[in-house]
N, C-alpha and C positions, 0 to 999 in steps of 0.2 A: 700343493707342491712340496717336495722334500726340501728340508732346510739347506742342504748342500746346493740344490739348484737355485734357491733364492739368493744365496750368497754370491753366486756368479752373475747375477743380474745387474744392470746399471741401476744407479740410485733411484731414478724416477720410476722404474718398474718395481723395485723393492717396496717403494711407498705404495704403489698400486696394490700389490699383493697384501700388504698390511691393512690397507683401507678396506679391501674386499673381505678380509677375515673379520674385521670388527663390525661389519654389517650395517654401516651407517646409511647406505643407500636404500635400505629397506624402509627407512623412516620417511614418510610422505612429506613432512614439513621440511626435512633436509632437501629433498628433491625440488620442492617449490622454491626454496632459497637459491638453489643452483640455477633454476630456470630464470629467475630474476637477474642473477649475475650474468648469465649467458646473453639474455636479451639486451641488457644495458650495455654490455661490451660491444655488441654489434651496432646498436643505435648510435653510440658515441663515435664510431668509426665508419658510419654508413657511407658517407661520400667517398672515403678512401677505398672502401670495398667496391663501390660502383666503378670508380676510375680504374681500379686494378683489374676488374673483370673485363672491362672494355679493352684495356691495353693487352691483356693476355689472350683474349679470344677473338677480337675483332667483331664482336657481336654488335648489332644495332642498339641504339638507346632503348627501344621498345623491348628487345630481348633481354638486355641487362636488367631493366625494371621488372620484367616478368620473373627472372631468376631470383632477384632479391625479395620480391613480394611473396613468392611461394615459399622461400626459406623462412621468412618471418612468420608466415601463416603456420608453418610446421611447429614453430615454437609455441605459438598461441594455442593451437589445437591440442598439442600434447599436454601443455600445462592445464588446459581446461579439463582434461581427462582425469586429473588427480583429484579424487573425491575423498575428502578426509572422513566424512561420516560413513561412507560405504567401506572405506578401508578399516575403520574401527569395527564395524559390524562383522566384516569377514574375519578379522583377527580374533574376535571373541565368540565365534559360533560354537566351538566345542565347549567353552566354559558355560555357554548359555543353553547347552543341551541340543545343539543342532549339528548336522553333518556339514563339513566344509569340503565338499567334493571338488569344487572348481578353484581351490586355492592355487595361486601361482606365485612364483618369486622370480627375481631377475636371474639370468643365466650365470651371472658372476662378473667376469671381466670380458667385455666386448672389444675385440681387436678388429679395426676397420682399415682396409686398403682401399682408398677412395678412387672413384672414377675421375679421370681427367676431364671428361665432358661436364661442363658446368660444375666445376670443383666446389665452389662455395655452397651451392644448394646440396650437392651430394654429401658433403660433410655434415651440414646442419641437419639434414633429414635423418641421417643415421644417428647422430649425437642426441638429438631431441627425443627420438623414439627409444633409444637405449636408456637414456636418463629417466624418462617416464616409466620405463619397465623396472627400474631399480637396479641399475648396473654401474660398475666402474667402466671406464672407457679409455682405450689406447688408440691413438690415431697415427698411422704410418704416413709421414710426410718427408720424403727425402729432400735435401736441399737442391733447389732448382732456381732458374732465373724467373720463374713465375711470381708475379707480385701477390696474387691471391694466396699462394702457399706461404709466402713470407709473412703476410699479414696474419694469417691463421696461427702460425708458429709464434708470432710475437704477442698476439692479443689474448688468445684463449687460455694459455697456461697461467697468465696473470689474473684472469677473471675467475677461473674455476678452482675448486679444491684440488690441490696437487696430490692428495691421497686417493682421489677417485678419478682424476683425469690426467693424462700424459700424452705428449707427442714424441715419437721416436723417429730418427732419421734412417736407421737401419733395422732390418727385421731381426727380432730376437731368435734364440735357438728354439728347436722343436719342442724341448721340454716345457718351455713357457707357453708356446702356442697350443700345445695339447691340453693345457689347463684353461684355455679361453674359448669363447665363442668367436670364431673367425668369420668375418664377412668380407669377402673380396668383391668389390664392385667392378673389378676389371676382368673377372673370369666369366665363364658361361653363366647366364645366357647373353652376356654382352656381345659375344661373337656370333650368336645365332641370327638367322635372317628374319626380316619382317617383310611380308608380302601383302599387297593390296589386290583385290579382285573386283573388277567393274563389270557387272552383268548388263545385258541389254535392257533389263527392267529397272535399272538404277536411274536416279535423278543425276544426270551426267554433269550438270553445272555444279551442284553441291559437291559431287565427288571430285571434280577438277579443282575447286577452290581448296578443299581440305587436303588433298594430296600434294598440291603445289606448296602449300604452307608447311606441311609436315616434312616434305623432302628438302626444301630450301632454307628453312629457318635454322638458326644456330649452326650455320655453315654446313648443314646436312650431316652432322656428327652424332645425332641422337640415335641410340640403339633402336628406338621406335620409329625412325624415319623409314619409309618403305624402300626396300632395296630394288624391288621391281614391281611394276603394275601390270597385272594380267587383265587384258581387256578383250571382251567378246568381239569376234570378227564383225558381227552385225552392226555394232555401234562404234567401232574403232575410229573411223574417220571423224565422226561427230565429236568424239571425246578428244581426239588429237587437236581438232580445231579450237576446242575450248581451252586446252593447255597452251596453245599458241597465243591465245588471248590473255589468259590469266597469269602465266609465268612472268612475262616482262612487266606486267602491271604491278604484281606483288614485289618483284625484286627491285623495281625502280623506285619504290617508296623509301626504303631505309638504307640501302647499301651506300649511298653517298655520304651518310653520316657515320657509318661504321669505320673504325680505325683499321688501317691496313696492318696485318700481322705477317711478318716474314715467313716464307715457306720453310718447313723443317725437312731436312734430308735432301738428297740429290736425285732420288728416283722420280721418274716422270709420273705424274698423277694420271688417274683414269681419264680425267678431262683432257689432258694433253695427248693421250693415246687414242682417244675415241675415234677421231677422224680416220685413223689408219686401220681400224678394226674391220675385218671382213664381215659382211652381212649385218652391218650396223649403219643406220641412216640418222644423221643429226637432223632433227626436225626444226628446232629453233635454239639459238644460243646467244650468249652475251659474255661480257667480261667475267670470268670465273664461274660460269654456270652453263648448263646445256640440258636439253630434252632430246632423247634419242630413242629410236625404235630398233630393237634387236630381233633379227629374223631367225637366226640359227639357235635352236634350243640347246645345242651343245656348247654354245659360246661361253668362254670363261667369265664374261661380264655377268651372265645370269647365275653364276655360282659364287660371285664375289660379295663380300660385305662392303657396302658403299659408305664412305665417310666424307663425302664432299657434295657440292651442289650439282649432282648429276641424277636426273630422273630418267629411268629406263622403262620402256614399254615393251611388252611382248604380247602378241595376239594369241588367243585360244579359241577353239571352235565351239566349246560348250562349257558348262559348269563342271561336268565330269572331267573334261580335259584339264581344267584349272586345278581341280582337286588332285588328280593324279600327278600333275607336275609339281604341285606343292609338296605332296607326300614323298616324292622322289628325292627331296632335299633333306629328309629327316625331320626331326622336331624343329619347329619354327619358334622364334621369339614371340611373334604376334601376327595376326592377320587383321586386315580391314576389308570387310565385304560390303560393297555397295550394290544393293539389289532389292527386289520386292521381299517383304518379310518371309514368305514361305521359302523362296529360293535362298535367302540369306541364312535361314535356319539350317537348311540342308548343307550348305557350304561350310558354315562355321563348325558344325558338329562332325564333319567328315575329314577335316584337316587337323593333323596333330600339331597344335600350337599352344604355347603357354597361356596366351590370352587371345580372345577374338572379339573385336569391336564391329558393330554393324551400323552402317550408314552414317558414321561420323568418325573423326579422328580425335582422340583425347589430347588436346593441346598441352595440358599440364604434364603429360607423360613424356613430352619432348624434352623436358628439363630433367636432369638427374640421371641416375643409373637405371638399368633394367632390373625389374623385380626378379629375385631368384625363382627358378622354375618350381612349380607346384606350391607357390605361396599364394595366399588369399589376397585379392586386390582390395585395398582400402580406398574409399571414395575421398577421404579427407586428407590422408597423409601417405607418403610413399611406403613407410613401414608401419604396421600396426604394432603397438607395444608388446603384444603377446608373441610377436616374432622373436623377441629377445628374452622370452621368459620360458621357464620350465614348470610343468605341473607338479604340485606337491599336495595332493589331496589328503584330507584328514577325515576319517570315517568313524562316527560314533555308533550308529545304529546298524544292526544286522540287516543285510539285504535278503530278499526272498530266496536267492540262490544259496546264500550262507545257511539260512534256516533249513532249506531242503537238504543240502549236503550234510549238515549236522545231524538231522533226524535219521538219514540213511546210514551214516557212519556209526551212530549210536544204537541203531535198530538191532534187537536181539533175534528177531524172527524173520524168516524168509517171506511170509505173506505180506508184511508191510512194505518190503522192498519191491515186491512184484506189483502191488497196488500203485505205488509211485511210478514205476516203470510204465505200467499200462496207460497212465494219463497221457503219455507222450508217444504212444504207439498207434493211436487212432489216426484216421485219415485227416489230411490237412483241409482247412476250410475251402469251399468252392471259390474259384477266382471271380465268379459273378460277372463273367465277360459276356457282353451282348453278342448275338449272332453277327458274324462278319467282323470287319475291323474298320478303323478310320482310314479314309482314303487320303494318302499323302500327296505332296506336291507333284511328284513324278508319276505316281500311280494315276493321278487325275489326268496327266498328259497322255499316258498310254490309253486310258479309257476314252478320252476325247478323240484321240487319233483313230482308235479302233471303231468308235461309233460312227465317225465320218466315213471310214472305209466301208463299214457294214451298210450304212445308208446308201452309199454310192452303188454298192453291189445290188441292193434291193431295187433301187431305181432302174439300174441297167437291166435287171431281170424282168421288171414290169414292162419296160419298153419293148424288150425282145418278145415277151409273151403277147403283147398287143399286136406286134407285127405278124406273128405266127397266126393269131386269131383272125386277123384281117385277110391273110392269104387263104384261109379256109373259107 
């Protein structure tokens, strides 16, 4: 950043810029110390954080415990990724005569606008990944009445190095933001839709359990809660019967212990409007939740991002019908396909979605923000450290292409150039493909149907021939 721009920044951001310039976050021992300070500050105030989460969100004790546990696991996992021996080996590769092609460093200053859904986990997940990657960190937390936000503003700046960590209440100017890695957990794909598909070949009870929990847990506000369930006509009633059984059972366990949170805003919720919607049938409902079947494909309900305890079902005639309906919505945040493996493969590869899970719902993803589109999914943490890193390869040895280009550029004679060219003008190797091709899920269906028809025709022909022969 230019010095004039830095001088206009608030003091806490000026310190961040200076801390980023001195490069202290590149030191792995420094990062380890910051992790210890981060973990200690949370553990010392763990009960306060739990109470604050419950007060702010109205989540059940089990949901609060899940959020806190996953947040602490993020710290543990990212800390464990800091390998001092490997870090030194990578640092001295060039000095030891080796290429350092995969070298990475922190992006610099990471600026995070956190999701309001499970705020505590959302902040810790981003902070621990950015710290492990070797970055300074700025967190945008406007003053609100939320207790979690207040605790984070009070505790984290005291625990962490103020030269590499800061919290701001208002957004800095564009000059500062352009020099940072900005992660907004509130933008796309947070608003993209998540869809579940239940095929006639699915284990319906497993699907019902997973989809009830994913829709109703955390007040139905997770970006990975299914906004609509597309269920095959053939198994629709059986699936609905299971939802009628599973939904009250699940919701009855923890809601009594959850704290009541006042409703924000004066607009009627979808739950309050659902009964008056045309072509919409409430199947089963209770206080603050409902399961409903939407019949009209053009209904606004099927185009809405649902952020409450409302489970919507819409029937489809086939897998292709489900695929076409999903793709008519544009890119989806995620899909859950419950079906036999071959059918699930066909569905998940045919729908444009950021992530596709088959025959299960990843319960951990119900906590925290949605992954940015086109980001790799990490099994252990929400963000992999390299999400907050940039590649800075160091190359000591000439590559084969460098050697080839050098010899061509230095070649004095045309024959040598032509010899090199002719190496790559020959035919490409054979594909070595066997005759025919592998029969897929739907090709098998066509062949089976065709063979049945052909068999019937042959049988009918034989019977007709027999009768003609007898008449003679």
